[in-house]
C-alpha positions in Angstrom: 52.5 -3.9 -112.5 50.0 -4.0 -109.7 50.2 -1.4 -107.0 51.1 -2.7 -103.5 48.4 -2.0 -101.0 49.0 -1.6 -97.3 47.4 -4.1 -95.0 44.3 -3.0 -93.1 46.1 -3.6 -89.7 49.8 -3.5 -88.9 52.1 -4.4 -86.1 54.6 -2.1 -84.5 57.4 -3.9 -86.3 55.9 -3.5 -89.7 54.7 0.0 -89.0 58.2 1.2 -88.2 59.4 0.0 -91.6 56.3 1.4 -93.3 56.7 5.0 -92.0 60.4 5.0 -93.1 59.4 3.7 -96.6 56.7 6.4 -96.8 59.2 9.1 -95.9 57.3 10.2 -92.8 60.5 9.7 -90.8 64.1 9.1 -91.8 64.6 6.2 -89.3 62.4 4.4 -86.9 62.6 1.1 -84.9 59.7 -0.9 -83.5 61.1 0.0 -80.0 61.1 3.7 -80.9 57.5 3.5 -82.1 56.4 1.7 -78.9 58.3 4.3 -76.9 56.6 7.1 -78.8 53.2 5.5 -78.2 53.8 5.3 -74.5 55.2 8.8 -74.2 52.3 10.3 -76.1 49.8 8.7 -73.7 51.2 10.8 -70.8 49.0 13.3 -68.9 51.0 16.4 -70.2 50.4 15.6 -73.9 47.5 17.7 -75.4 44.5 15.5 -76.0 44.4 15.9 -79.7 48.1 14.8 -79.9 47.6 11.7 -77.8 48.3 8.3 -79.2 45.2 7.1 -81.1 45.3 3.5 -80.0 44.5 1.9 -76.6 41.7 1.6 -74.1 41.2 5.2 -73.2 38.6 7.7 -74.4 39.0 8.7 -78.0 41.3 5.8 -78.6 40.8 3.0 -81.0 41.4 -0.5 -79.4 44.3 -2.5 -80.6 43.4 -5.7 -82.5 45.2 -8.6 -80.8 46.7 -11.3 -83.0 48.3 -13.9 -80.7 50.6 -11.7 -78.5 50.9 -9.0 -81.1 49.0 -5.7 -80.9 47.9 -4.5 -84.3 46.8 -1.0 -85.3 44.6 0.2 -88.2 47.2 1.2 -90.8 45.4 4.2 -92.3 44.7 5.8 -88.9 48.3 5.3 -87.8 49.6 6.9 -91.0 47.2 9.9 -90.7 48.2 10.4 -87.1 52.0 10.3 -87.9 51.6 12.7 -90.8 49.8 15.1 -88.6 52.0 14.6 -85.5 55.4 13.3 -86.8 57.9 11.9 -84.4 60.4 14.5 -83.1 63.1 12.1 -81.8 66.8 12.5 -81.4 67.4 10.2 -84.4 70.4 7.9 -84.9 73.9 8.9 -83.8 75.8 10.7 -86.5 79.2 10.0 -84.8 80.1 7.7 -81.9 79.3 9.2 -78.5 82.1 10.0 -76.1 82.1 7.9 -73.0 81.5 9.6 -69.7 84.8 8.3 -68.4 87.1 9.7 -71.1 90.0 10.1 -68.7 90.0 13.9 -68.6 89.2 15.6 -65.3 
């Protein structure tokens, strides 16, 4: 059987699936990955932990394919292994509504 190789560049949608398959995170959506990218470009984030893709200093430019931003797969995986997402994760039980009738 041939070993499946990762593509050289990957979209946010495919990257979310890949990081779950690789066991880097238990769950991830494309929206969650985009949110993480945006949050990790904020001024308060230490420079070494900033998102590695974009137009800024020390960032690798996205490759644009149509309207899709693509990232170099190996660099993304290295970054997420070193700085894994620390999100809330999926709900374990349904949330209580704010208006639960008790006051």
